[in-house]
PDB file with one MODEL, atoms N, CA, C and O in Angstrom:
MODEL        1
ATOM      1  N   MET A   1     103.545 149.772  96.374  1.00  0.00           N
ATOM      2  CA  MET A   1     105.300 150.481  97.031  1.00  0.00           C
ATOM      3  C   MET A   1     106.033 149.329  96.794  1.00  0.00           C
ATOM      4  O   MET A   1     105.750 148.134  96.878  1.00  0.00           O
ATOM      5  N   ALA A   2     107.081 149.964  96.467  1.00  0.00           N
ATOM      6  CA  ALA A   2     108.339 149.176  96.686  1.00  0.00           C
ATOM      7  C   ALA A   2     109.118 149.365  97.691  1.00  0.00           C
ATOM      8  O   ALA A   2     109.162 150.478  98.215  1.00  0.00           O
ATOM      9  N   TYR A   3     110.144 147.957  98.316  1.00  0.00           N
ATOM     10  CA  TYR A   3     111.005 148.708  99.371  1.00  0.00           C
ATOM     11  C   TYR A   3     112.044 147.912  99.541  1.00  0.00           C
ATOM     12  O   TYR A   3     111.785 146.734  99.296  1.00  0.00           O
ATOM     13  N   ILE A   4     112.911 148.088  99.806  1.00  0.00           N
ATOM     14  CA  ILE A   4     114.512 147.163 100.241  1.00  0.00           C
ATOM     15  C   ILE A   4     114.283 146.663 101.247  1.00  0.00           C
ATOM     16  O   ILE A   4     114.089 147.367 102.238  1.00  0.00           O
ATOM     17  N   ARG A   5     114.230 145.209 101.318  1.00  0.00           N
ATOM     18  CA  ARG A   5     114.786 144.456 102.655  1.00  0.00           C
ATOM     19  C   ARG A   5     116.071 143.820 102.928  1.00  0.00           C
ATOM     20  O   ARG A   5     116.404 143.007 102.066  1.00  0.00           O
ATOM     21  N   ARG A   6     116.709 143.944 103.696  1.00  0.00           N
ATOM     22  CA  ARG A   6     117.942 143.765 104.164  1.00  0.00           C
ATOM     23  C   ARG A   6     117.854 142.759 105.087  1.00  0.00           C
ATOM     24  O   ARG A   6     116.955 142.986 105.896  1.00  0.00           O
ATOM     25  N   PHE A   7     118.571 141.507 105.321  1.00  0.00           N
ATOM     26  CA  PHE A   7     118.286 140.221 106.246  1.00  0.00           C
ATOM     27  C   PHE A   7     120.012 139.831 106.194  1.00  0.00           C
ATOM     28  O   PHE A   7     121.011 140.068 105.515  1.00  0.00           O
ATOM     29  N   LYS A   8     119.594 139.094 107.375  1.00  0.00           N
ATOM     30  CA  LYS A   8     120.642 137.983 107.719  1.00  0.00           C
ATOM     31  C   LYS A   8     120.362 136.822 107.553  1.00  0.00           C
ATOM     32  O   LYS A   8     119.364 136.303 108.051  1.00  0.00           O
ATOM     33  N   THR A   9     121.481 136.017 106.579  1.00  0.00           N
ATOM     34  CA  THR A   9     120.703 134.715 105.600  1.00  0.00           C
ATOM     35  C   THR A   9     122.163 133.789 107.244  1.00  0.00           C
ATOM     36  O   THR A   9     123.101 134.170 107.945  1.00  0.00           O
ATOM     37  N   THR A  10     121.503 132.740 107.033  1.00  0.00           N
ATOM     38  CA  THR A  10     121.930 131.372 107.774  1.00  0.00           C
ATOM     39  C   THR A  10     123.285 131.206 107.849  1.00  0.00           C
ATOM     40  O   THR A  10     123.760 130.853 108.928  1.00  0.00           O
ATOM     41  N   SER A  11     124.082 131.414 106.800  1.00  0.00           N
ATOM     42  CA  SER A  11     125.383 131.791 106.780  1.00  0.00           C
ATOM     43  C   SER A  11     126.242 133.028 106.887  1.00  0.00           C
ATOM     44  O   SER A  11     127.386 133.136 106.445  1.00  0.00           O
ATOM     45  N   GLY A  12     125.492 134.020 107.579  1.00  0.00           N
ATOM     46  CA  GLY A  12     126.156 134.752 108.114  1.00  0.00           C
ATOM     47  C   GLY A  12     126.407 136.134 107.099  1.00  0.00           C
ATOM     48  O   GLY A  12     127.136 137.092 107.355  1.00  0.00           O
ATOM     49  N   ALA A  13     125.764 135.970 106.159  1.00  0.00           N
ATOM     50  CA  ALA A  13     125.463 136.841 104.598  1.00  0.00           C
ATOM     51  C   ALA A  13     124.242 137.968 104.963  1.00  0.00           C
ATOM     52  O   ALA A  13     123.364 138.001 105.825  1.00  0.00           O
ATOM     53  N   THR A  14     124.603 138.776 103.978  1.00  0.00           N
ATOM     54  CA  THR A  14     123.297 140.001 104.476  1.00  0.00           C
ATOM     55  C   THR A  14     122.494 139.641 102.894  1.00  0.00           C
ATOM     56  O   THR A  14     123.267 139.646 101.936  1.00  0.00           O
ATOM     57  N   GLY A  15     121.287 139.393 102.645  1.00  0.00           N
ATOM     58  CA  GLY A  15     120.627 138.963 101.776  1.00  0.00           C
ATOM     59  C   GLY A  15     119.669 140.552 101.784  1.00  0.00           C
ATOM     60  O   GLY A  15     119.208 141.324 102.625  1.00  0.00           O
ATOM     61  N   VAL A  16     119.739 140.422 100.192  1.00  0.00           N
ATOM     62  CA  VAL A  16     118.749 141.422  99.708  1.00  0.00           C
ATOM     63  C   VAL A  16     117.367 141.481  98.975  1.00  0.00           C
ATOM     64  O   VAL A  16     117.466 141.228  97.774  1.00  0.00           O
ATOM     65  N   GLN A  17     116.415 141.689  99.305  1.00  0.00           N
ATOM     66  CA  GLN A  17     115.236 141.529  98.334  1.00  0.00           C
ATOM     67  C   GLN A  17     114.860 143.061  98.305  1.00  0.00           C
ATOM     68  O   GLN A  17     115.223 144.045  98.950  1.00  0.00           O
ATOM     69  N   VAL A  18     113.704 142.762  96.959  1.00  0.00           N
ATOM     70  CA  VAL A  18     112.673 144.225  96.901  1.00  0.00           C
ATOM     71  C   VAL A  18     111.710 143.834  97.141  1.00  0.00           C
ATOM     72  O   VAL A  18     111.191 143.196  96.225  1.00  0.00           O
ATOM     73  N   CYS A  19     111.104 143.926  98.120  1.00  0.00           N
ATOM     74  CA  CYS A  19     109.526 143.342  98.556  1.00  0.00           C
ATOM     75  C   CYS A  19     108.392 144.636  97.680  1.00  0.00           C
ATOM     76  O   CYS A  19     108.712 145.824  97.652  1.00  0.00           O
ATOM     77  N   TYR A  20     107.154 144.134  97.062  1.00  0.00           N
ATOM     78  CA  TYR A  20     106.076 144.628  96.842  1.00  0.00           C
ATOM     79  C   TYR A  20     104.954 144.573  97.706  1.00  0.00           C
ATOM     80  O   TYR A  20     104.615 143.421  97.976  1.00  0.00           O
ATOM     81  N   LYS A  21     104.063 145.761  98.384  1.00  0.00           N
ATOM     82  CA  LYS A  21     103.345 145.880  99.001  1.00  0.00           C
ATOM     83  C   LYS A  21     102.106 146.432  98.369  1.00  0.00           C
ATOM     84  O   LYS A  21     102.143 147.432  97.652  1.00  0.00           O
ATOM     85  N   LYS A  22     100.826 145.663  98.685  1.00  0.00           N
ATOM     86  CA  LYS A  22      99.767 146.691  98.662  1.00  0.00           C
ATOM     87  C   LYS A  22      98.688 146.187 100.041  1.00  0.00           C
ATOM     88  O   LYS A  22      98.298 145.153 100.583  1.00  0.00           O
ATOM     89  N   GLY A  23      98.543 147.598 100.150  1.00  0.00           N
ATOM     90  CA  GLY A  23      98.195 147.749 101.297  1.00  0.00           C
ATOM     91  C   GLY A  23      99.337 146.903 102.993  1.00  0.00           C
ATOM     92  O   GLY A  23     100.431 147.233 103.450  1.00  0.00           O
ATOM     93  N   ARG A  24      98.720 146.213 103.251  1.00  0.00           N
ATOM     94  CA  ARG A  24      99.656 145.586 104.375  1.00  0.00           C
ATOM     95  C   ARG A  24     100.100 144.385 104.010  1.00  0.00           C
ATOM     96  O   ARG A  24     100.795 143.800 104.840  1.00  0.00           O
ATOM     97  N   GLU A  25      99.877 143.835 102.947  1.00  0.00           N
ATOM     98  CA  GLU A  25     100.099 142.499 102.427  1.00  0.00           C
ATOM     99  C   GLU A  25     101.447 142.777 101.350  1.00  0.00           C
ATOM    100  O   GLU A  25     101.580 143.558 100.407  1.00  0.00           O
ATOM    101  N   VAL A  26     102.338 141.784 101.943  1.00  0.00           N
ATOM    102  CA  VAL A  26     103.491 141.676 100.802  1.00  0.00           C
ATOM    103  C   VAL A  26     102.832 140.764  99.424  1.00  0.00           C
ATOM    104  O   VAL A  26     102.193 139.722  99.571  1.00  0.00           O
ATOM    105  N   VAL A  27     103.125 141.369  98.145  1.00  0.00           N
ATOM    106  CA  VAL A  27     102.539 140.628  97.427  1.00  0.00           C
ATOM    107  C   VAL A  27     103.481 139.841  96.485  1.00  0.00           C
ATOM    108  O   VAL A  27     103.287 138.703  96.058  1.00  0.00           O
ATOM    109  N   ARG A  28     104.671 140.751  96.207  1.00  0.00           N
ATOM    110  CA  ARG A  28     105.530 140.406  95.109  1.00  0.00           C
ATOM    111  C   ARG A  28     107.106 140.223  96.461  1.00  0.00           C
ATOM    112  O   ARG A  28     107.261 140.770  97.553  1.00  0.00           O
ATOM    113  N   THR A  29     108.028 139.185  95.673  1.00  0.00           N
ATOM    114  CA  THR A  29     109.629 139.538  96.352  1.00  0.00           C
ATOM    115  C   THR A  29     109.891 138.957  95.197  1.00  0.00           C
ATOM    116  O   THR A  29     109.323 138.146  94.465  1.00  0.00           O
ATOM    117  N   VAL A  30     111.192 139.744  95.197  1.00  0.00           N
ATOM    118  CA  VAL A  30     112.403 139.875  94.074  1.00  0.00           C
ATOM    119  C   VAL A  30     113.846 139.300  95.206  1.00  0.00           C
ATOM    120  O   VAL A  30     114.359 139.952  96.115  1.00  0.00           O
ATOM    121  N   HIS A  31     114.057 138.474  94.932  1.00  0.00           N
ATOM    122  CA  HIS A  31     115.511 138.029  95.621  1.00  0.00           C
ATOM    123  C   HIS A  31     116.744 138.887  94.774  1.00  0.00           C
ATOM    124  O   HIS A  31     116.885 138.459  93.628  1.00  0.00           O
ATOM    125  N   VAL A  32     117.469 139.787  95.064  1.00  0.00           N
ATOM    126  CA  VAL A  32     118.498 140.405  94.396  1.00  0.00           C
ATOM    127  C   VAL A  32     119.662 139.620  94.756  1.00  0.00           C
ATOM    128  O   VAL A  32     120.530 139.957  93.951  1.00  0.00           O
ATOM    129  N   GLY A  33     120.148 138.720  95.573  1.00  0.00           N
ATOM    130  CA  GLY A  33     121.444 138.353  95.773  1.00  0.00           C
ATOM    131  C   GLY A  33     121.755 138.113  97.661  1.00  0.00           C
ATOM    132  O   GLY A  33     120.976 138.091  98.614  1.00  0.00           O
ATOM    133  N   SER A  34     122.821 138.008  97.588  1.00  0.00           N
ATOM    134  CA  SER A  34     123.499 137.979  99.013  1.00  0.00           C
ATOM    135  C   SER A  34     124.894 138.304  99.236  1.00  0.00           C
ATOM    136  O   SER A  34     125.570 137.891  98.293  1.00  0.00           O
ATOM    137  N   ALA A  35     125.617 138.920 100.176  1.00  0.00           N
ATOM    138  CA  ALA A  35     126.860 139.659 100.092  1.00  0.00           C
ATOM    139  C   ALA A  35     127.262 139.366 101.308  1.00  0.00           C
ATOM    140  O   ALA A  35     126.597 139.403 102.344  1.00  0.00           O
ATOM    141  N   ASN A  36     129.019 138.900 101.079  1.00  0.00           N
ATOM    142  CA  ASN A  36     129.622 139.011 102.330  1.00  0.00           C
ATOM    143  C   ASN A  36     130.503 140.349 103.074  1.00  0.00           C
ATOM    144  O   ASN A  36     131.115 140.551 104.122  1.00  0.00           O
ATOM    145  N   SER A  37     130.213 140.955 102.063  1.00  0.00           N
ATOM    146  CA  SER A  37     131.449 142.460 102.256  1.00  0.00           C
ATOM    147  C   SER A  37     130.735 143.762 102.141  1.00  0.00           C
ATOM    148  O   SER A  37     129.772 143.617 101.389  1.00  0.00           O
ATOM    149  N   GLU A  38     130.830 144.934 102.578  1.00  0.00           N
ATOM    150  CA  GLU A  38     130.515 145.860 102.205  1.00  0.00           C
ATOM    151  C   GLU A  38     130.265 146.334 101.413  1.00  0.00           C
ATOM    152  O   GLU A  38     129.347 147.155 101.421  1.00  0.00           O
ATOM    153  N   VAL A  39     131.174 145.953 100.026  1.00  0.00           N
ATOM    154  CA  VAL A  39     131.479 146.299  98.773  1.00  0.00           C
ATOM    155  C   VAL A  39     130.221 145.578  98.089  1.00  0.00           C
ATOM    156  O   VAL A  39     129.361 146.070  97.359  1.00  0.00           O
ATOM    157  N   GLY A  40     130.378 144.230  98.556  1.00  0.00           N
ATOM    158  CA  GLY A  40     129.404 143.524  97.609  1.00  0.00           C
ATOM    159  C   GLY A  40     127.922 143.951  98.091  1.00  0.00           C
ATOM    160  O   GLY A  40     126.950 144.049  97.343  1.00  0.00           O
ATOM    161  N   LEU A  41     127.933 144.134  99.180  1.00  0.00           N
ATOM    162  CA  LEU A  41     126.301 144.694  99.784  1.00  0.00           C
ATOM    163  C   LEU A  41     126.100 145.813  99.148  1.00  0.00           C
ATOM    164  O   LEU A  41     125.034 145.788  98.533  1.00  0.00           O
ATOM    165  N   THR A  42     126.859 147.070  99.010  1.00  0.00           N
ATOM    166  CA  THR A  42     126.504 148.300  98.475  1.00  0.00           C
ATOM    167  C   THR A  42     126.148 148.029  96.786  1.00  0.00           C
ATOM    168  O   THR A  42     125.289 148.759  96.293  1.00  0.00           O
ATOM    169  N   LYS A  43     126.604 147.304  96.178  1.00  0.00           N
ATOM    170  CA  LYS A  43     126.652 146.726  94.605  1.00  0.00           C
ATOM    171  C   LYS A  43     125.107 145.983  94.640  1.00  0.00           C
ATOM    172  O   LYS A  43     124.455 145.830  93.607  1.00  0.00           O
ATOM    173  N   LEU A  44     124.689 145.604  95.806  1.00  0.00           N
ATOM    174  CA  LEU A  44     123.053 144.474  95.905  1.00  0.00           C
ATOM    175  C   LEU A  44     122.284 145.680  96.241  1.00  0.00           C
ATOM    176  O   LEU A  44     121.067 145.582  96.081  1.00  0.00           O
ATOM    177  N   LEU A  45     122.592 146.427  96.529  1.00  0.00           N
ATOM    178  CA  LEU A  45     121.709 147.922  97.052  1.00  0.00           C
ATOM    179  C   LEU A  45     121.626 148.369  96.053  1.00  0.00           C
ATOM    180  O   LEU A  45     120.547 148.129  95.512  1.00  0.00           O
ATOM    181  N   LYS A  46     122.591 149.204  95.258  1.00  0.00           N
ATOM    182  CA  LYS A  46     122.534 149.978  93.756  1.00  0.00           C
ATOM    183  C   LYS A  46     121.308 148.825  92.864  1.00  0.00           C
ATOM    184  O   LYS A  46     120.374 149.452  92.364  1.00  0.00           O
ATOM    185  N   LYS A  47     121.273 147.776  92.717  1.00  0.00           N
ATOM    186  CA  LYS A  47     120.924 146.619  91.738  1.00  0.00           C
ATOM    187  C   LYS A  47     119.418 146.942  92.183  1.00  0.00           C
ATOM    188  O   LYS A  47     118.476 146.958  91.391  1.00  0.00           O
ATOM    189  N   ALA A  48     119.331 147.162  93.373  1.00  0.00           N
ATOM    190  CA  ALA A  48     118.432 146.629  93.958  1.00  0.00           C
ATOM    191  C   ALA A  48     117.466 148.301  94.085  1.00  0.00           C
ATOM    192  O   ALA A  48     116.258 148.190  94.295  1.00  0.00           O
ATOM    193  N   GLN A  49     117.867 149.277  93.994  1.00  0.00           N
ATOM    194  CA  GLN A  49     117.291 150.462  93.714  1.00  0.00           C
ATOM    195  C   GLN A  49     116.898 150.723  92.397  1.00  0.00           C
ATOM    196  O   GLN A  49     115.862 151.347  92.165  1.00  0.00           O
ATOM    197  N   ALA A  50     117.758 150.230  91.359  1.00  0.00           N
ATOM    198  CA  ALA A  50     117.673 150.172  90.113  1.00  0.00           C
ATOM    199  C   ALA A  50     116.307 148.821  89.481  1.00  0.00           C
ATOM    200  O   ALA A  50     116.103 148.321  88.375  1.00  0.00           O
ATOM    201  N   ILE A  51     115.919 148.724  90.273  1.00  0.00           N
ATOM    202  CA  ILE A  51     115.211 147.910  90.046  1.00  0.00           C
ATOM    203  C   ILE A  51     113.886 148.308  90.524  1.00  0.00           C
ATOM    204  O   ILE A  51     113.022 147.668  89.925  1.00  0.00           O
ATOM    205  N   ILE A  52     113.561 148.861  91.101  1.00  0.00           N
ATOM    206  CA  ILE A  52     112.306 149.591  91.968  1.00  0.00           C
ATOM    207  C   ILE A  52     112.304 150.890  90.610  1.00  0.00           C
ATOM    208  O   ILE A  52     111.310 150.926  89.884  1.00  0.00           O
ATOM    209  N   ASP A  53     113.276 151.733  90.403  1.00  0.00           N
ATOM    210  CA  ASP A  53     113.535 153.001  89.145  1.00  0.00           C
ATOM    211  C   ASP A  53     113.162 152.605  88.417  1.00  0.00           C
ATOM    212  O   ASP A  53     112.582 153.504  87.809  1.00  0.00           O
ATOM    213  N   LYS A  54     113.024 151.535  87.826  1.00  0.00           N
ATOM    214  CA  LYS A  54     112.966 150.652  86.521  1.00  0.00           C
ATOM    215  C   LYS A  54     111.138 150.898  86.227  1.00  0.00           C
ATOM    216  O   LYS A  54     110.573 151.018  85.140  1.00  0.00           O
ATOM    217  N   ASP A  55     110.619 150.912  87.424  1.00  0.00           N
ATOM    218  CA  ASP A  55     108.982 150.823  87.111  1.00  0.00           C
ATOM    219  C   ASP A  55     108.260 152.138  87.750  1.00  0.00           C
ATOM    220  O   ASP A  55     107.132 152.300  88.217  1.00  0.00           O
ATOM    221  N   LYS A  56     109.475 153.090  87.565  1.00  0.00           N
ATOM    222  CA  LYS A  56     108.988 154.317  88.054  1.00  0.00           C
ATOM    223  C   LYS A  56     108.819 155.205  86.132  1.00  0.00           C
ATOM    224  O   LYS A  56     109.303 154.815  85.069  1.00  0.00           O
ATOM    225  N   ASN A  57     108.089 156.237  86.377  1.00  0.00           N
ATOM    226  CA  ASN A  57     107.326 156.923  85.401  1.00  0.00           C
ATOM    227  C   ASN A  57     108.458 158.346  85.755  1.00  0.00           C
ATOM    228  O   ASN A  57     108.231 158.727  86.904  1.00  0.00           O
ATOM    229  N   PRO A  58     109.372 159.038  85.201  1.00  0.00           N
ATOM    230  CA  PRO A  58     110.008 159.937  85.449  1.00  0.00           C
ATOM    231  C   PRO A  58     109.253 161.424  85.220  1.00  0.00           C
ATOM    232  O   PRO A  58     108.618 161.602  84.181  1.00  0.00           O
ATOM    233  N   LEU A  59     109.334 162.320  86.079  1.00  0.00           N
ATOM    234  CA  LEU A  59     108.842 163.529  86.091  1.00  0.00           C
ATOM    235  C   LEU A  59     109.195 164.164  84.405  1.00  0.00           C
ATOM    236  O   LEU A  59     108.496 164.392  83.418  1.00  0.00           O
ATOM    237  N   PHE A  60     109.936 164.227  84.567  1.00  0.00           N
ATOM    238  CA  PHE A  60     111.119 165.373  83.093  1.00  0.00           C
ATOM    239  C   PHE A  60     111.830 164.112  82.416  1.00  0.00           C
ATOM    240  O   PHE A  60     112.413 163.186  82.982  1.00  0.00           O
ATOM    241  N   ASP A  61     111.583 164.372  80.775  1.00  0.00           N
ATOM    242  CA  ASP A  61     112.490 163.373  80.464  1.00  0.00           C
ATOM    243  C   ASP A  61     113.601 164.419  79.923  1.00  0.00           C
ATOM    244  O   ASP A  61     113.425 165.409  79.213  1.00  0.00           O
ATOM    245  N   LEU A  62     114.938 163.842  80.538  1.00  0.00           N
ATOM    246  CA  LEU A  62     116.249 164.704  80.365  1.00  0.00           C
ATOM    247  C   LEU A  62     117.085 164.453  79.676  1.00  0.00           C
ATOM    248  O   LEU A  62     118.144 165.080  79.624  1.00  0.00           O
ATOM    249  N   LYS A  63     116.636 162.960  78.635  1.00  0.00           N
ATOM    250  CA  LYS A  63     117.485 162.542  77.729  1.00  0.00           C
ATOM    251  C   LYS A  63     117.440 163.471  76.424  1.00  0.00           C
ATOM    252  O   LYS A  63     118.426 163.521  75.689  1.00  0.00           O
ATOM    253  N   LYS A  64     116.550 164.036  76.210  1.00  0.00           N
ATOM    254  CA  LYS A  64     116.485 165.166  74.820  1.00  0.00           C
ATOM    255  C   LYS A  64     117.642 166.178  75.621  1.00  0.00           C
ATOM    256  O   LYS A  64     118.212 166.909  74.812  1.00  0.00           O
ATOM    257  N   TYR A  65     118.013 166.329  76.784  1.00  0.00           N
ATOM    258  CA  TYR A  65     119.358 167.368  76.689  1.00  0.00           C
ATOM    259  C   TYR A  65     120.363 167.126  76.622  1.00  0.00           C
ATOM    260  O   TYR A  65     121.267 167.960  76.567  1.00  0.00           O
ATOM    261  N   ASP A  66     120.507 165.892  76.606  1.00  0.00           N
ATOM    262  CA  ASP A  66     121.789 165.011  76.502  1.00  0.00           C
ATOM    263  C   ASP A  66     122.513 165.255  75.100  1.00  0.00           C
ATOM    264  O   ASP A  66     121.930 164.852  74.093  1.00  0.00           O
ATOM    265  N   ASP A  67     123.640 165.836  74.985  1.00  0.00           N
ATOM    266  CA  ASP A  67     124.580 165.757  73.768  1.00  0.00           C
ATOM    267  C   ASP A  67     125.105 164.859  73.268  1.00  0.00           C
ATOM    268  O   ASP A  67     125.826 165.034  72.286  1.00  0.00           O
TER     269      ASP A  67
ENDMDL
END
């Protein structure tokens, strides 16, 4: 299971990490970055979600319907 972790850094910025858990234990952490603004934070959250989504298999292949 993967989830996005947001936290405050010592400099006051907001850090974003993708954490992978197995049971109750965090087995892997990927640091995405840190941001000082809402715009930067939104970009980091989208990037973190993309990291999580790349490990998933889609239920349907919608690319075959693109023209």
